[in-house]
Predicted model as a PDB file, atoms N, CA, C, CB and O in Angstrom, pLDDT in the B-factor column:
MODEL        1                                                                  
ATOM      1  N   MET A   1      79.127 188.847  23.136  1.00 76.00           N  
ATOM      2  CA  MET A   1      79.985 187.396  23.755  1.00 76.00           C  
ATOM      3  C   MET A   1      81.480 187.608  23.917  1.00 76.00           C  
ATOM      4  CB  MET A   1      79.877 185.999  22.648  1.00 76.00           C  
ATOM      5  O   MET A   1      82.128 187.346  24.930  1.00 76.00           O  
ATOM      6  N   ALA A   2      81.833 188.000  23.045  1.00 89.00           N  
ATOM      7  CA  ALA A   2      83.316 188.348  23.193  1.00 89.00           C  
ATOM      8  C   ALA A   2      84.234 189.274  23.961  1.00 89.00           C  
ATOM      9  CB  ALA A   2      83.587 188.630  22.247  1.00 89.00           C  
ATOM     10  O   ALA A   2      85.464 189.245  24.004  1.00 89.00           O  
ATOM     11  N   VAL A   3      83.460 190.037  24.512  1.00 94.00           N  
ATOM     12  CA  VAL A   3      83.797 191.124  25.583  1.00 94.00           C  
ATOM     13  C   VAL A   3      83.882 190.269  27.259  1.00 94.00           C  
ATOM     14  CB  VAL A   3      82.347 192.480  25.507  1.00 94.00           C  
ATOM     15  O   VAL A   3      84.720 190.513  28.128  1.00 94.00           O  
ATOM     16  N   GLU A   4      82.686 189.185  27.349  1.00 95.00           N  
ATOM     17  CA  GLU A   4      82.889 188.456  28.484  1.00 95.00           C  
ATOM     18  C   GLU A   4      83.882 187.436  28.686  1.00 95.00           C  
ATOM     19  CB  GLU A   4      81.878 187.960  28.719  1.00 95.00           C  
ATOM     20  O   GLU A   4      84.404 187.162  29.766  1.00 95.00           O  
ATOM     21  N   TRP A   5      84.178 186.725  27.232  1.00 93.00           N  
ATOM     22  CA  TRP A   5      84.999 185.566  27.453  1.00 93.00           C  
ATOM     23  C   TRP A   5      86.581 186.213  27.658  1.00 93.00           C  
ATOM     24  CB  TRP A   5      84.832 184.452  26.090  1.00 93.00           C  
ATOM     25  O   TRP A   5      87.335 185.536  28.358  1.00 93.00           O  
ATOM     26  N   GLN A   6      86.941 187.078  27.266  1.00 95.00           N  
ATOM     27  CA  GLN A   6      87.879 188.392  27.431  1.00 95.00           C  
ATOM     28  C   GLN A   6      88.116 188.730  28.703  1.00 95.00           C  
ATOM     29  CB  GLN A   6      87.341 189.628  26.833  1.00 95.00           C  
ATOM     30  O   GLN A   6      89.231 188.906  29.195  1.00 95.00           O  
ATOM     31  N   THR A   7      87.053 188.826  29.259  1.00 95.00           N  
ATOM     32  CA  THR A   7      87.317 189.424  30.627  1.00 95.00           C  
ATOM     33  C   THR A   7      87.512 188.011  31.506  1.00 95.00           C  
ATOM     34  CB  THR A   7      85.928 190.506  31.214  1.00 95.00           C  
ATOM     35  O   THR A   7      88.263 187.880  32.472  1.00 95.00           O  
ATOM     36  N   PHE A   8      86.691 187.042  30.955  1.00 94.00           N  
ATOM     37  CA  PHE A   8      86.961 185.737  32.211  1.00 94.00           C  
ATOM     38  C   PHE A   8      88.140 185.499  31.899  1.00 94.00           C  
ATOM     39  CB  PHE A   8      86.065 184.213  32.234  1.00 94.00           C  
ATOM     40  O   PHE A   8      88.798 185.302  32.920  1.00 94.00           O  
ATOM     41  N   LYS A   9      89.002 185.383  30.576  1.00 93.00           N  
ATOM     42  CA  LYS A   9      90.238 185.091  30.448  1.00 93.00           C  
ATOM     43  C   LYS A   9      91.562 185.902  31.457  1.00 93.00           C  
ATOM     44  CB  LYS A   9      90.335 185.312  29.019  1.00 93.00           C  
ATOM     45  O   LYS A   9      92.564 185.594  32.103  1.00 93.00           O  
ATOM     46  N   ARG A  10      90.822 187.017  31.096  1.00 95.00           N  
ATOM     47  CA  ARG A  10      91.954 188.056  32.298  1.00 95.00           C  
ATOM     48  C   ARG A  10      91.614 187.556  33.384  1.00 95.00           C  
ATOM     49  CB  ARG A  10      91.773 189.870  32.518  1.00 95.00           C  
ATOM     50  O   ARG A  10      92.643 187.035  33.813  1.00 95.00           O  
ATOM     51  N   THR A  11      90.930 187.415  33.987  1.00 96.00           N  
ATOM     52  CA  THR A  11      90.474 187.127  35.474  1.00 96.00           C  
ATOM     53  C   THR A  11      90.742 185.280  36.265  1.00 96.00           C  
ATOM     54  CB  THR A  11      88.601 187.520  35.354  1.00 96.00           C  
ATOM     55  O   THR A  11      90.649 184.780  37.386  1.00 96.00           O  
ATOM     56  N   VAL A  12      91.035 184.899  35.124  1.00 95.00           N  
ATOM     57  CA  VAL A  12      90.503 183.499  35.611  1.00 95.00           C  
ATOM     58  C   VAL A  12      91.653 183.014  36.596  1.00 95.00           C  
ATOM     59  CB  VAL A  12      90.245 182.335  34.266  1.00 95.00           C  
ATOM     60  O   VAL A  12      91.425 182.231  37.519  1.00 95.00           O  
ATOM     61  N   ALA A  13      92.934 183.554  36.317  1.00 95.00           N  
ATOM     62  CA  ALA A  13      94.048 183.202  37.469  1.00 95.00           C  
ATOM     63  C   ALA A  13      93.793 183.924  38.953  1.00 95.00           C  
ATOM     64  CB  ALA A  13      95.608 183.746  36.905  1.00 95.00           C  
ATOM     65  O   ALA A  13      94.121 183.296  39.959  1.00 95.00           O  
ATOM     66  N   ARG A  14      93.166 185.336  39.080  1.00 96.00           N  
ATOM     67  CA  ARG A  14      92.909 185.857  40.034  1.00 96.00           C  
ATOM     68  C   ARG A  14      91.833 184.970  40.955  1.00 96.00           C  
ATOM     69  CB  ARG A  14      92.572 187.091  39.618  1.00 96.00           C  
ATOM     70  O   ARG A  14      91.915 184.890  42.181  1.00 96.00           O  
ATOM     71  N   LEU A  15      90.808 184.317  40.139  1.00 97.00           N  
ATOM     72  CA  LEU A  15      89.700 183.803  40.605  1.00 97.00           C  
ATOM     73  C   LEU A  15      90.376 181.929  41.018  1.00 97.00           C  
ATOM     74  CB  LEU A  15      88.321 184.074  39.234  1.00 97.00           C  
ATOM     75  O   LEU A  15      89.774 181.325  41.906  1.00 97.00           O  
ATOM     76  N   LEU A  16      91.172 181.456  40.545  1.00 96.00           N  
ATOM     77  CA  LEU A  16      91.986 180.255  40.878  1.00 96.00           C  
ATOM     78  C   LEU A  16      92.558 180.413  41.991  1.00 96.00           C  
ATOM     79  CB  LEU A  16      92.949 179.904  39.991  1.00 96.00           C  
ATOM     80  O   LEU A  16      92.558 179.524  42.843  1.00 96.00           O  
ATOM     81  N   ALA A  17      93.248 181.800  42.189  1.00 96.00           N  
ATOM     82  CA  ALA A  17      94.338 182.019  43.426  1.00 96.00           C  
ATOM     83  C   ALA A  17      93.434 181.851  44.638  1.00 96.00           C  
ATOM     84  CB  ALA A  17      95.170 183.655  43.465  1.00 96.00           C  
ATOM     85  O   ALA A  17      93.613 181.131  45.620  1.00 96.00           O  
ATOM     86  N   GLU A  18      92.161 182.883  44.285  1.00 96.00           N  
ATOM     87  CA  GLU A  18      91.027 182.700  45.647  1.00 96.00           C  
ATOM     88  C   GLU A  18      90.614 181.654  45.833  1.00 96.00           C  
ATOM     89  CB  GLU A  18      89.796 183.368  45.674  1.00 96.00           C  
ATOM     90  O   GLU A  18      89.861 181.704  46.806  1.00 96.00           O  
ATOM     91  N   GLY A  19      90.698 180.440  45.333  1.00 96.00           N  
ATOM     92  CA  GLY A  19      90.143 179.270  45.599  1.00 96.00           C  
ATOM     93  C   GLY A  19      88.652 179.037  45.309  1.00 96.00           C  
ATOM     94  O   GLY A  19      87.715 178.595  45.974  1.00 96.00           O  
ATOM     95  N   CYS A  20      88.815 179.574  43.876  1.00 96.00           N  
ATOM     96  CA  CYS A  20      86.900 179.040  43.124  1.00 96.00           C  
ATOM     97  C   CYS A  20      87.444 178.098  42.237  1.00 96.00           C  
ATOM     98  CB  CYS A  20      85.655 180.474  41.956  1.00 96.00           C  
ATOM     99  O   CYS A  20      86.570 177.632  41.506  1.00 96.00           O  
ATOM    100  N   GLY A  21      88.525 177.662  42.040  1.00 95.00           N  
ATOM    101  CA  GLY A  21      88.793 176.666  40.678  1.00 95.00           C  
ATOM    102  C   GLY A  21      86.889 175.777  41.162  1.00 95.00           C  
ATOM    103  O   GLY A  21      86.190 175.917  42.166  1.00 95.00           O  
ATOM    104  N   GLY A  22      86.691 174.963  39.936  1.00 95.00           N  
ATOM    105  CA  GLY A  22      85.323 174.251  40.078  1.00 95.00           C  
ATOM    106  C   GLY A  22      84.194 174.952  40.305  1.00 95.00           C  
ATOM    107  O   GLY A  22      83.182 174.282  40.515  1.00 95.00           O  
ATOM    108  N   LYS A  23      84.100 176.180  40.319  1.00 97.00           N  
ATOM    109  CA  LYS A  23      82.768 176.859  40.591  1.00 97.00           C  
ATOM    110  C   LYS A  23      82.838 177.500  39.293  1.00 97.00           C  
ATOM    111  CB  LYS A  23      82.589 177.895  41.974  1.00 97.00           C  
ATOM    112  O   LYS A  23      83.793 177.330  38.535  1.00 97.00           O  
ATOM    113  N   LEU A  24      81.638 178.386  38.970  1.00 97.00           N  
ATOM    114  CA  LEU A  24      81.101 178.978  37.883  1.00 97.00           C  
ATOM    115  C   LEU A  24      81.115 180.143  38.248  1.00 97.00           C  
ATOM    116  CB  LEU A  24      79.924 178.580  37.437  1.00 97.00           C  
ATOM    117  O   LEU A  24      80.683 180.553  39.325  1.00 97.00           O  
ATOM    118  N   ALA A  25      81.839 181.078  36.994  1.00 97.00           N  
ATOM    119  CA  ALA A  25      81.679 182.460  37.189  1.00 97.00           C  
ATOM    120  C   ALA A  25      80.680 182.815  36.592  1.00 97.00           C  
ATOM    121  CB  ALA A  25      82.649 183.222  36.852  1.00 97.00           C  
ATOM    122  O   ALA A  25      80.263 182.013  35.755  1.00 97.00           O  
ATOM    123  N   LEU A  26      79.934 184.084  36.767  1.00 97.00           N  
ATOM    124  CA  LEU A  26      79.050 184.924  35.986  1.00 97.00           C  
ATOM    125  C   LEU A  26      79.664 185.994  35.545  1.00 97.00           C  
ATOM    126  CB  LEU A  26      77.944 185.330  36.633  1.00 97.00           C  
ATOM    127  O   LEU A  26      80.368 186.650  36.314  1.00 97.00           O  
ATOM    128  N   VAL A  27      79.522 186.301  34.405  1.00 97.00           N  
ATOM    129  CA  VAL A  27      80.245 187.289  33.828  1.00 97.00           C  
ATOM    130  C   VAL A  27      79.422 188.316  32.547  1.00 97.00           C  
ATOM    131  CB  VAL A  27      81.493 186.479  33.287  1.00 97.00           C  
ATOM    132  O   VAL A  27      78.826 187.712  31.656  1.00 97.00           O  
ATOM    133  N   LYS A  28      79.438 189.694  32.536  1.00 97.00           N  
ATOM    134  CA  LYS A  28      78.318 190.198  31.757  1.00 97.00           C  
ATOM    135  C   LYS A  28      79.549 191.619  31.929  1.00 97.00           C  
ATOM    136  CB  LYS A  28      76.320 190.163  32.511  1.00 97.00           C  
ATOM    137  O   LYS A  28      80.141 192.101  32.895  1.00 97.00           O  
ATOM    138  N   GLY A  29      79.519 191.944  30.335  1.00 96.00           N  
ATOM    139  CA  GLY A  29      80.817 193.218  30.029  1.00 96.00           C  
ATOM    140  C   GLY A  29      81.751 192.863  30.465  1.00 96.00           C  
ATOM    141  O   GLY A  29      81.981 191.676  30.231  1.00 96.00           O  
ATOM    142  N   ASP A  30      82.598 193.471  31.148  1.00 96.00           N  
ATOM    143  CA  ASP A  30      83.831 193.549  31.849  1.00 96.00           C  
ATOM    144  C   ASP A  30      83.689 193.565  33.089  1.00 96.00           C  
ATOM    145  CB  ASP A  30      84.559 194.533  31.557  1.00 96.00           C  
ATOM    146  O   ASP A  30      84.375 194.393  33.689  1.00 96.00           O  
ATOM    147  N   ALA A  31      82.869 192.775  33.805  1.00 97.00           N  
ATOM    148  CA  ALA A  31      82.771 192.737  34.773  1.00 97.00           C  
ATOM    149  C   ALA A  31      82.202 191.003  35.376  1.00 97.00           C  
ATOM    150  CB  ALA A  31      82.059 193.938  34.911  1.00 97.00           C  
ATOM    151  O   ALA A  31      81.339 190.355  34.783  1.00 97.00           O  
ATOM    152  N   ILE A  32      82.887 190.549  36.584  1.00 97.00           N  
ATOM    153  CA  ILE A  32      82.691 189.167  37.003  1.00 97.00           C  
ATOM    154  C   ILE A  32      81.652 189.581  37.890  1.00 97.00           C  
ATOM    155  CB  ILE A  32      83.957 188.311  37.646  1.00 97.00           C  
ATOM    156  O   ILE A  32      82.041 190.276  38.828  1.00 97.00           O  
ATOM    157  N   ILE A  33      80.208 189.288  37.824  1.00 97.00           N  
ATOM    158  CA  ILE A  33      79.441 189.382  38.496  1.00 97.00           C  
ATOM    159  C   ILE A  33      79.400 188.818  39.906  1.00 97.00           C  
ATOM    160  CB  ILE A  33      78.731 189.126  37.861  1.00 97.00           C  
ATOM    161  O   ILE A  33      79.079 189.424  40.928  1.00 97.00           O  
ATOM    162  N   GLY A  34      79.824 187.405  39.768  1.00 97.00           N  
ATOM    163  CA  GLY A  34      79.758 186.448  41.129  1.00 97.00           C  
ATOM    164  C   GLY A  34      80.048 185.257  40.684  1.00 97.00           C  
ATOM    165  O   GLY A  34      80.146 184.866  39.521  1.00 97.00           O  
ATOM    166  N   VAL A  35      80.234 184.463  42.092  1.00 98.00           N  
ATOM    167  CA  VAL A  35      80.820 182.823  41.458  1.00 98.00           C  
ATOM    168  C   VAL A  35      79.673 181.845  42.410  1.00 98.00           C  
ATOM    169  CB  VAL A  35      83.043 182.321  42.012  1.00 98.00           C  
ATOM    170  O   VAL A  35      79.240 182.115  43.530  1.00 98.00           O  
ATOM    171  N   TRP A  36      79.423 180.874  41.718  1.00 97.00           N  
ATOM    172  CA  TRP A  36      78.574 179.957  42.435  1.00 97.00           C  
ATOM    173  C   TRP A  36      78.725 178.697  42.267  1.00 97.00           C  
ATOM    174  CB  TRP A  36      77.395 180.137  42.229  1.00 97.00           C  
ATOM    175  O   TRP A  36      79.365 178.511  41.232  1.00 97.00           O  
ATOM    176  N   ASP A  37      78.407 177.595  42.856  1.00 97.00           N  
ATOM    177  CA  ASP A  37      78.480 176.456  42.775  1.00 97.00           C  
ATOM    178  C   ASP A  37      78.216 175.462  42.137  1.00 97.00           C  
ATOM    179  CB  ASP A  37      78.289 176.306  43.292  1.00 97.00           C  
ATOM    180  O   ASP A  37      78.872 174.466  41.833  1.00 97.00           O  
ATOM    181  N   THR A  38      76.813 175.907  41.870  1.00 96.00           N  
ATOM    182  CA  THR A  38      76.227 175.242  40.623  1.00 96.00           C  
ATOM    183  C   THR A  38      75.815 176.083  39.402  1.00 96.00           C  
ATOM    184  CB  THR A  38      75.032 174.526  41.022  1.00 96.00           C  
ATOM    185  O   THR A  38      75.929 177.308  39.366  1.00 96.00           O  
ATOM    186  N   LEU A  39      75.342 175.349  38.436  1.00 96.00           N  
ATOM    187  CA  LEU A  39      75.369 175.821  36.956  1.00 96.00           C  
ATOM    188  C   LEU A  39      73.534 176.370  37.346  1.00 96.00           C  
ATOM    189  CB  LEU A  39      75.796 174.217  35.390  1.00 96.00           C  
ATOM    190  O   LEU A  39      73.212 177.540  37.136  1.00 96.00           O  
ATOM    191  N   ARG A  40      72.893 175.727  37.700  1.00 97.00           N  
ATOM    192  CA  ARG A  40      71.338 176.068  38.119  1.00 97.00           C  
ATOM    193  C   ARG A  40      71.525 177.672  38.526  1.00 97.00           C  
ATOM    194  CB  ARG A  40      70.665 174.980  39.629  1.00 97.00           C  
ATOM    195  O   ARG A  40      71.006 178.645  37.981  1.00 97.00           O  
ATOM    196  N   GLU A  41      72.346 177.635  39.548  1.00 97.00           N  
ATOM    197  CA  GLU A  41      72.094 178.642  40.656  1.00 97.00           C  
ATOM    198  C   GLU A  41      72.895 180.205  39.780  1.00 97.00           C  
ATOM    199  CB  GLU A  41      73.040 177.980  42.458  1.00 97.00           C  
ATOM    200  O   GLU A  41      72.471 181.358  39.863  1.00 97.00           O  
ATOM    201  N   ALA A  42      74.024 179.761  39.054  1.00 97.00           N  
ATOM    202  CA  ALA A  42      74.453 180.724  38.068  1.00 97.00           C  
ATOM    203  C   ALA A  42      73.680 181.111  36.739  1.00 97.00           C  
ATOM    204  CB  ALA A  42      75.638 180.287  37.697  1.00 97.00           C  
ATOM    205  O   ALA A  42      73.669 182.317  36.496  1.00 97.00           O  
ATOM    206  N   LEU A  43      73.183 180.472  36.049  1.00 96.00           N  
ATOM    207  CA  LEU A  43      72.162 180.718  35.106  1.00 96.00           C  
ATOM    208  C   LEU A  43      71.060 181.430  35.860  1.00 96.00           C  
ATOM    209  CB  LEU A  43      71.678 179.419  34.430  1.00 96.00           C  
ATOM    210  O   LEU A  43      70.841 182.583  35.487  1.00 96.00           O  
ATOM    211  N   HIS A  44      70.399 181.000  36.755  1.00 97.00           N  
ATOM    212  CA  HIS A  44      69.331 181.532  37.515  1.00 97.00           C  
ATOM    213  C   HIS A  44      69.717 183.131  37.953  1.00 97.00           C  
ATOM    214  CB  HIS A  44      69.088 180.526  38.826  1.00 97.00           C  
ATOM    215  O   HIS A  44      68.903 184.041  37.796  1.00 97.00           O  
ATOM    216  N   GLU A  45      70.616 183.272  38.331  1.00 97.00           N  
ATOM    217  CA  GLU A  45      71.197 184.834  38.957  1.00 97.00           C  
ATOM    218  C   GLU A  45      71.438 185.623  37.253  1.00 97.00           C  
ATOM    219  CB  GLU A  45      73.235 184.630  40.185  1.00 97.00           C  
ATOM    220  O   GLU A  45      71.162 186.793  36.987  1.00 97.00           O  
ATOM    221  N   GLY A  46      71.889 184.816  36.501  1.00 96.00           N  
ATOM    222  CA  GLY A  46      71.884 185.706  35.348  1.00 96.00           C  
ATOM    223  C   GLY A  46      70.745 186.169  34.612  1.00 96.00           C  
ATOM    224  O   GLY A  46      70.509 187.310  34.214  1.00 96.00           O  
ATOM    225  N   GLN A  47      70.051 185.090  34.485  1.00 96.00           N  
ATOM    226  CA  GLN A  47      68.574 185.249  34.199  1.00 96.00           C  
ATOM    227  C   GLN A  47      67.345 186.181  34.676  1.00 96.00           C  
ATOM    228  CB  GLN A  47      68.200 184.221  34.466  1.00 96.00           C  
ATOM    229  O   GLN A  47      66.376 186.668  34.094  1.00 96.00           O  
ATOM    230  N   LYS A  48      67.903 186.210  36.212  1.00 97.00           N  
ATOM    231  CA  LYS A  48      67.141 187.065  37.091  1.00 97.00           C  
ATOM    232  C   LYS A  48      67.656 188.633  36.789  1.00 97.00           C  
ATOM    233  CB  LYS A  48      67.385 186.574  38.706  1.00 97.00           C  
ATOM    234  O   LYS A  48      66.860 189.569  36.700  1.00 97.00           O  
ATOM    235  N   ARG A  49      69.017 188.767  36.653  1.00 96.00           N  
ATOM    236  CA  ARG A  49      69.584 190.123  36.526  1.00 96.00           C  
ATOM    237  C   ARG A  49      69.321 190.684  35.056  1.00 96.00           C  
ATOM    238  CB  ARG A  49      71.168 190.084  36.856  1.00 96.00           C  
ATOM    239  O   ARG A  49      68.959 191.848  34.888  1.00 96.00           O  
ATOM    240  N   PHE A  50      69.523 189.783  33.987  1.00 96.00           N  
ATOM    241  CA  PHE A  50      69.884 190.210  32.713  1.00 96.00           C  
ATOM    242  C   PHE A  50      68.839 189.807  32.120  1.00 96.00           C  
ATOM    243  CB  PHE A  50      71.100 189.769  32.135  1.00 96.00           C  
ATOM    244  O   PHE A  50      68.815 190.460  31.077  1.00 96.00           O  
ATOM    245  N   GLY A  51      67.602 188.858  32.152  1.00 94.00           N  
ATOM    246  CA  GLY A  51      66.415 188.831  31.046  1.00 94.00           C  
ATOM    247  C   GLY A  51      67.374 187.921  29.938  1.00 94.00           C  
ATOM    248  O   GLY A  51      68.284 187.097  30.028  1.00 94.00           O  
ATOM    249  N   GLN A  52      66.568 188.613  28.799  1.00 92.00           N  
ATOM    250  CA  GLN A  52      66.968 188.021  27.441  1.00 92.00           C  
ATOM    251  C   GLN A  52      68.618 188.589  26.789  1.00 92.00           C  
ATOM    252  CB  GLN A  52      65.630 188.531  26.320  1.00 92.00           C  
ATOM    253  O   GLN A  52      69.011 188.452  25.631  1.00 92.00           O  
ATOM    254  N   GLU A  53      69.178 189.078  27.659  1.00 94.00           N  
ATOM    255  CA  GLU A  53      70.638 189.959  27.266  1.00 94.00           C  
ATOM    256  C   GLU A  53      71.608 188.722  27.469  1.00 94.00           C  
ATOM    257  CB  GLU A  53      71.123 191.524  28.483  1.00 94.00           C  
ATOM    258  O   GLU A  53      71.490 187.917  28.392  1.00 94.00           O  
ATOM    259  N   ASP A  54      72.626 188.676  26.441  1.00 93.00           N  
ATOM    260  CA  ASP A  54      73.432 187.936  26.608  1.00 93.00           C  
ATOM    261  C   ASP A  54      74.269 187.954  28.181  1.00 93.00           C  
ATOM    262  CB  ASP A  54      74.118 188.164  25.482  1.00 93.00           C  
ATOM    263  O   ASP A  54      73.966 188.855  28.964  1.00 93.00           O  
ATOM    264  N   PHE A  55      75.102 187.135  28.502  1.00 96.00           N  
ATOM    265  CA  PHE A  55      75.936 186.726  29.735  1.00 96.00           C  
ATOM    266  C   PHE A  55      76.518 185.596  29.603  1.00 96.00           C  
ATOM    267  CB  PHE A  55      75.251 186.623  30.918  1.00 96.00           C  
ATOM    268  O   PHE A  55      75.984 184.675  28.985  1.00 96.00           O  
ATOM    269  N   LEU A  56      77.835 185.488  30.228  1.00 95.00           N  
ATOM    270  CA  LEU A  56      78.814 184.290  29.946  1.00 95.00           C  
ATOM    271  C   LEU A  56      78.785 183.698  31.576  1.00 95.00           C  
ATOM    272  CB  LEU A  56      80.621 184.856  29.264  1.00 95.00           C  
ATOM    273  O   LEU A  56      79.220 184.276  32.571  1.00 95.00           O  
ATOM    274  N   VAL A  57      78.084 182.273  31.492  1.00 96.00           N  
ATOM    275  CA  VAL A  57      78.746 181.816  32.985  1.00 96.00           C  
ATOM    276  C   VAL A  57      79.433 180.165  32.176  1.00 96.00           C  
ATOM    277  CB  VAL A  57      77.099 181.539  34.724  1.00 96.00           C  
ATOM    278  O   VAL A  57      79.058 179.309  31.375  1.00 96.00           O  
ATOM    279  N   GLN A  58      80.870 180.554  33.201  1.00 95.00           N  
ATOM    280  CA  GLN A  58      81.791 179.794  32.724  1.00 95.00           C  
ATOM    281  C   GLN A  58      82.607 178.810  33.864  1.00 95.00           C  
ATOM    282  CB  GLN A  58      82.653 180.733  32.004  1.00 95.00           C  
ATOM    283  O   GLN A  58      83.172 179.511  34.703  1.00 95.00           O  
ATOM    284  N   GLU A  59      82.744 177.719  34.024  1.00 95.00           N  
ATOM    285  CA  GLU A  59      83.544 176.855  34.787  1.00 95.00           C  
ATOM    286  C   GLU A  59      84.638 177.450  35.157  1.00 95.00           C  
ATOM    287  CB  GLU A  59      83.856 175.728  34.192  1.00 95.00           C  
ATOM    288  O   GLU A  59      85.245 177.849  34.163  1.00 95.00           O  
ATOM    289  N   ILE A  60      85.311 177.758  36.395  1.00 96.00           N  
ATOM    290  CA  ILE A  60      86.804 178.211  36.714  1.00 96.00           C  
ATOM    291  C   ILE A  60      87.779 177.002  36.877  1.00 96.00           C  
ATOM    292  CB  ILE A  60      86.857 179.083  38.118  1.00 96.00           C  
ATOM    293  O   ILE A  60      87.913 176.462  37.975  1.00 96.00           O  
ATOM    294  N   GLN A  61      88.449 176.591  35.780  1.00 93.00           N  
ATOM    295  CA  GLN A  61      89.497 175.786  36.133  1.00 93.00           C  
ATOM    296  C   GLN A  61      90.610 176.300  35.300  1.00 93.00           C  
ATOM    297  CB  GLN A  61      89.206 174.313  35.947  1.00 93.00           C  
ATOM    298  O   GLN A  61      90.400 177.251  34.547  1.00 93.00           O  
ATOM    299  N   PRO A  62      92.226 175.534  35.407  1.00 89.00           N  
ATOM    300  CA  PRO A  62      93.118 175.953  34.851  1.00 89.00           C  
ATOM    301  C   PRO A  62      93.089 175.539  33.212  1.00 89.00           C  
ATOM    302  CB  PRO A  62      94.175 175.554  35.630  1.00 89.00           C  
ATOM    303  O   PRO A  62      93.891 175.918  32.359  1.00 89.00           O  
ATOM    304  N   PHE A  63      92.475 175.070  33.115  1.00 85.00           N  
ATOM    305  CA  PHE A  63      92.534 174.352  31.424  1.00 85.00           C  
ATOM    306  C   PHE A  63      91.320 174.292  30.866  1.00 85.00           C  
ATOM    307  CB  PHE A  63      93.050 172.761  31.275  1.00 85.00           C  
ATOM    308  O   PHE A  63      90.624 173.780  31.743  1.00 85.00           O  
ATOM    309  N   LEU A  64      90.725 174.482  30.043  1.00 74.00           N  
ATOM    310  CA  LEU A  64      89.687 174.379  29.307  1.00 74.00           C  
ATOM    311  C   LEU A  64      89.612 173.198  28.469  1.00 74.00           C  
ATOM    312  CB  LEU A  64      89.595 175.434  28.632  1.00 74.00           C  
ATOM    313  O   LEU A  64      90.291 173.211  27.443  1.00 74.00           O  
ATOM    314  N   PRO A  65      88.769 171.984  28.777  1.00 68.00           N  
ATOM    315  CA  PRO A  65      88.978 171.110  27.522  1.00 68.00           C  
ATOM    316  C   PRO A  65      88.630 171.183  26.241  1.00 68.00           C  
ATOM    317  CB  PRO A  65      88.579 170.165  27.669  1.00 68.00           C  
ATOM    318  O   PRO A  65      87.541 171.645  25.903  1.00 68.00           O  
ATOM    319  N   PHE A  66      89.571 170.707  25.340  1.00 64.00           N  
ATOM    320  CA  PHE A  66      88.805 170.963  23.657  1.00 64.00           C  
ATOM    321  C   PHE A  66      87.699 170.406  23.583  1.00 64.00           C  
ATOM    322  CB  PHE A  66      89.525 170.357  22.328  1.00 64.00           C  
ATOM    323  O   PHE A  66      87.374 169.402  24.217  1.00 64.00           O  
ATOM    324  N   SER A  67      86.864 171.155  22.616  1.00 60.00           N  
ATOM    325  CA  SER A  67      85.685 171.333  22.173  1.00 60.00           C  
ATOM    326  C   SER A  67      85.827 171.394  20.711  1.00 60.00           C  
ATOM    327  CB  SER A  67      85.073 172.443  22.768  1.00 60.00           C  
ATOM    328  O   SER A  67      86.642 172.182  20.233  1.00 60.00           O  
ATOM    329  N   ARG A  68      84.943 170.459  19.773  1.00 60.00           N  
ATOM    330  CA  ARG A  68      84.688 170.936  18.557  1.00 60.00           C  
ATOM    331  C   ARG A  68      83.000 171.306  18.672  1.00 60.00           C  
ATOM    332  CB  ARG A  68      85.161 169.793  17.390  1.00 60.00           C  
ATOM    333  O   ARG A  68      82.267 170.661  19.422  1.00 60.00           O  
ATOM    334  N   ASN A  69      82.490 172.463  17.799  1.00 58.00           N  
ATOM    335  CA  ASN A  69      81.551 172.871  17.660  1.00 58.00           C  
ATOM    336  C   ASN A  69      81.346 173.077  16.385  1.00 58.00           C  
ATOM    337  CB  ASN A  69      81.414 173.673  18.334  1.00 58.00           C  
ATOM    338  O   ASN A  69      82.078 173.720  15.632  1.00 58.00           O  
ATOM    339  N   GLY A  70      80.029 172.362  16.035  1.00 58.00           N  
ATOM    340  CA  GLY A  70      79.406 172.513  14.891  1.00 58.00           C  
ATOM    341  C   GLY A  70      78.788 171.220  14.726  1.00 58.00           C  
ATOM    342  O   GLY A  70      78.465 170.472  15.648  1.00 58.00           O  
ATOM    343  N   TYR A  71      78.590 170.923  13.015  1.00 57.00           N  
ATOM    344  CA  TYR A  71      77.742 169.872  12.429  1.00 57.00           C  
ATOM    345  C   TYR A  71      78.696 169.091  11.619  1.00 57.00           C  
ATOM    346  CB  TYR A  71      76.515 170.423  11.564  1.00 57.00           C  
ATOM    347  O   TYR A  71      79.837 169.471  11.358  1.00 57.00           O  
ATOM    348  N   ARG A  72      78.107 167.850  11.191  1.00 58.00           N  
ATOM    349  CA  ARG A  72      78.944 166.941  10.368  1.00 58.00           C  
ATOM    350  C   ARG A  72      78.001 166.870   8.934  1.00 58.00           C  
ATOM    351  CB  ARG A  72      79.204 165.311  11.208  1.00 58.00           C  
ATOM    352  O   ARG A  72      76.790 166.725   9.098  1.00 58.00           O  
ATOM    353  N   ARG A  73      78.381 166.942   7.927  1.00 59.00           N  
ATOM    354  CA  ARG A  73      77.398 167.155   6.592  1.00 59.00           C  
ATOM    355  C   ARG A  73      78.176 165.988   5.705  1.00 59.00           C  
ATOM    356  CB  ARG A  73      77.437 169.021   5.741  1.00 59.00           C  
ATOM    357  O   ARG A  73      79.406 165.936   5.748  1.00 59.00           O  
ATOM    358  N   LEU A  74      77.482 165.137   4.971  1.00 57.00           N  
ATOM    359  CA  LEU A  74      78.089 164.234   3.906  1.00 57.00           C  
ATOM    360  C   LEU A  74      78.203 164.933   2.895  1.00 57.00           C  
ATOM    361  CB  LEU A  74      77.406 163.055   3.540  1.00 57.00           C  
ATOM    362  O   LEU A  74      77.390 165.807   2.595  1.00 57.00           O  
ATOM    363  N   CYS A  75      79.567 164.552   2.011  1.00 58.00           N  
ATOM    364  CA  CYS A  75      79.812 165.404   1.153  1.00 58.00           C  
ATOM    365  C   CYS A  75      79.735 164.341   0.199  1.00 58.00           C  
ATOM    366  CB  CYS A  75      80.999 166.287   1.295  1.00 58.00           C  
ATOM    367  O   CYS A  75      80.313 163.255   0.233  1.00 58.00           O  
ATOM    368  N   ARG A  76      78.842 164.854  -0.768  1.00 61.00           N  
ATOM    369  CA  ARG A  76      78.171 164.688  -2.321  1.00 61.00           C  
ATOM    370  C   ARG A  76      78.978 164.868  -3.253  1.00 61.00           C  
ATOM    371  CB  ARG A  76      77.100 165.591  -2.707  1.00 61.00           C  
ATOM    372  O   ARG A  76      79.513 165.971  -3.367  1.00 61.00           O  
ATOM    373  N   ASP A  77      79.340 163.548  -4.389  1.00 54.00           N  
ATOM    374  CA  ASP A  77      80.100 163.880  -5.472  1.00 54.00           C  
ATOM    375  C   ASP A  77      79.220 164.573  -6.723  1.00 54.00           C  
ATOM    376  CB  ASP A  77      80.812 162.586  -5.886  1.00 54.00           C  
ATOM    377  O   ASP A  77      79.788 164.918  -7.759  1.00 54.00           O  
TER     378      ASP A  77                                                      
ENDMDL                                                                          
END                                                                             
């Protein structure tokens, strides 16, 4: 998945310049497969083409919102 993320970061400026802001990019390896209007369409195409293989669907926007992934666990002394 790291390869797909690097590919997206490398091409996001071009996609924005082409007017694709707000759409979703389907990325596999070092290639942008295409751009779709909805998440459903992009995921469907990714699953159709790649089955259970990893691929990335990412919204095309100039800034990514901060997100924190993980879980919270109570600390017990």
